[in-house]
Every structure is written in C-alpha cells, then in structure tokens.
C-alpha positions as CSV (number, residue, x, y, z in Angstrom):
1,M,-0.7,-11.8,30.1
2,A,2.7,-10.5,28.4
3,T,4.8,-8.3,30.7
4,T,3.6,-4.6,30.2
5,T,7.3,-3.5,29.1
6,V,7.4,-5.8,26.0
7,V,3.9,-5.0,24.9
8,D,4.6,-1.3,25.5
9,R,8.1,-1.6,23.7
10,L,6.3,-3.0,20.9
11,R,3.4,-0.4,20.8
12,A,6.3,2.2,20.6
13,R,7.3,0.8,17.2
14,I,4.0,1.4,15.8
15,G,4.4,3.3,12.4
16,K,8.1,3.2,12.6
17,A,9.9,1.7,9.9
18,A,12.0,-1.3,10.3
19,P,15.7,-1.2,8.6
20,P,14.8,-2.1,4.8
21,V,16.1,-5.6,3.5
22,S,17.1,-5.8,0.0
23,A,17.7,-8.7,-2.6
24,T,18.1,-9.3,-6.2
25,V,15.8,-11.8,-7.7
26,E,18.1,-14.3,-9.2
27,A,17.3,-17.3,-11.7
28,G,18.6,-19.9,-9.1
29,H,16.5,-18.4,-6.4
30,L,13.3,-18.3,-8.6
31,K,13.9,-22.2,-9.6
32,R,14.4,-23.6,-6.3
33,F,11.3,-21.6,-5.0
34,A,9.1,-22.9,-7.6
35,E,10.5,-26.5,-7.1
36,A,9.9,-26.1,-3.4
37,I,6.4,-25.0,-3.7
38,G,5.6,-27.6,-6.2
39,D,4.7,-25.5,-9.2
40,P,6.3,-26.3,-12.5
41,N,4.6,-23.3,-14.3
42,P,7.6,-22.1,-16.7
43,R,6.5,-18.6,-15.8
44,W,8.3,-18.8,-12.7
45,L,11.6,-19.0,-14.3
46,S,11.4,-15.3,-15.1
47,E,8.7,-13.9,-12.6
48,A,8.6,-14.6,-9.0
49,P,5.5,-16.6,-7.9
50,P,3.5,-14.2,-5.4
51,S,4.7,-15.9,-2.0
52,F,8.3,-15.5,-3.2
53,L,8.2,-12.0,-1.4
54,V,8.2,-13.6,1.9
55,A,11.6,-15.1,1.1
56,I,13.0,-11.8,0.6
57,A,11.7,-10.4,3.9
58,P,10.4,-13.1,6.4
59,T,8.0,-12.2,8.8
60,S,10.3,-12.8,11.6
61,I,12.1,-9.3,10.9
62,H,9.0,-7.6,12.7
63,L,9.5,-9.9,15.8
64,A,12.9,-9.0,16.8
65,E,11.7,-6.7,19.4
66,A,9.3,-9.5,20.8
67,E,12.0,-12.2,21.2
68,E,12.0,-11.3,25.0
69,Y,8.2,-12.6,25.0
70,G,9.3,-15.9,23.7
71,K,10.0,-17.9,20.5
72,G,7.3,-19.8,18.8
73,W,5.5,-17.2,16.9
74,L,2.5,-18.5,14.9
75,N,1.6,-17.0,11.5
76,G,-2.1,-15.6,12.0
77,G,-2.5,-15.1,8.3
78,N,-0.9,-12.8,5.4
79,R,-2.6,-10.7,2.8
80,F,-0.7,-9.4,-0.2
81,E,-2.0,-6.5,-2.4
82,Y,0.1,-7.2,-5.9
83,I,0.7,-4.1,-7.6
84,E,3.2,-5.3,-10.5
85,P,4.9,-8.5,-11.4
86,V,8.3,-9.0,-9.9
87,R,10.7,-10.3,-12.6
88,L,14.1,-12.0,-12.8
89,G,16.9,-9.2,-12.3
90,D,14.5,-6.8,-10.0
91,R,16.3,-5.4,-6.9
92,I,13.2,-5.7,-4.3
93,T,13.4,-3.8,-1.4
94,A,11.1,-4.6,1.6
95,T,10.4,-2.0,4.5
96,G,8.0,-3.3,7.2
97,K,6.6,-1.8,10.2
98,V,4.4,-2.7,13.3
99,A,1.0,-1.5,12.4
100,E,-1.0,-2.8,15.7
101,V,-0.4,-4.7,18.9
102,Y,-2.8,-6.1,21.4
103,E,-3.5,-8.7,23.6
104,K,-6.9,-11.0,24.1
105,T,-7.6,-13.3,26.7
106,G,-9.8,-16.5,26.5
107,S,-10.3,-19.5,28.2
108,S,-7.3,-20.9,27.1
109,G,-5.1,-18.0,28.4
110,S,-3.6,-14.9,27.0
111,L,-2.7,-14.3,23.2
112,L,-0.4,-11.4,22.0
113,F,-1.0,-10.3,18.4
114,I,1.1,-8.3,16.3
115,I,-0.2,-6.8,13.2
116,F,2.7,-5.8,10.6
117,E,2.8,-4.3,7.2
118,T,5.5,-4.6,4.7
119,E,5.9,-2.5,1.7
120,Y,8.1,-4.1,-1.4
121,V,9.6,-1.7,-4.0
122,N,11.7,-2.4,-7.2
123,Q,14.9,-0.8,-8.1
124,H,13.0,2.0,-9.7
125,G,11.3,2.7,-6.4
126,R,7.8,1.6,-7.6
127,P,5.8,-0.6,-5.4
128,V,5.4,-4.0,-6.4
129,A,3.6,-5.3,-3.5
130,R,2.3,-4.7,0.1
131,L,1.7,-7.3,2.8
132,R,-0.4,-7.0,5.9
133,G,0.0,-10.1,8.5
134,T,-0.4,-11.3,11.9
135,A,1.8,-13.0,14.3
136,I,0.2,-14.7,17.3
137,R,2.2,-15.7,20.7
138,R,0.6,-17.4,23.6
C-alpha cells in the first residue's frame, strides 16, 4: 500500500484547483500536432484536433503531489466533453483538480488511482472542453 501521508495529501487536494496553465493555439503547433497523430485533414490547420488539449495541459500537472509515491504513472483513460471548437489564435486556459483518490489491492498488489478533472476555457471565458481522467500507479 502507498504510504498514508501521500494518500492523505492527495485526498486533501480533492476539489482544489491547481494553478491554471494557458497557451495560445498557434498555426505551427496545430500543423505539427496533426502530423504527429498522422491526420492530414486540412481542418486541423485552423482548428485544434480533439486530443490537442492534452498538449496544453498534460495529465502530469495533476501528479505533482504524488511524485513522492514514485514515477511511472499509467494513463487509465481520459473522457472528454467537447463544448465548442478550439480555433487558431484562441488563448486556452486549463484548470485542473483532483476529483478522487483511492487504492485497490488485488492479487498482483496495491494500485493507487487518481481521478482528475480539467476544464479548458477560451479567451472569452467560455468553456471549450472538460476532461475527466484516471492515473494509476502500482
């Protein structure tokens, strides 16, 4: 099992917003991202592909407090809710929080789960997407 102090510290962060991360959606970033995911759709020259938002605020921002528990977190899955397109020139601010922390013990040992939520808003203060994800550590 994880040390109680780390789990307790993570639980103490539940619902508290982490410092926001902001970035402007630039043409070069969109082009390189589309190339990296292998999607030649010309739409991605003026609009961000859905998974682009994780490049603005990687899930690792939610794991800073858990570093003491060790590195090597696994992505247990992400679920996005898209509200409006993210376009070239938009200034996106991502604010994340820990939503839940729990441990499970199985036949292969103990696992620590962190459920996190991130809200992405544009320069007009309108939400463009929400993310709910899971990070897992043995």
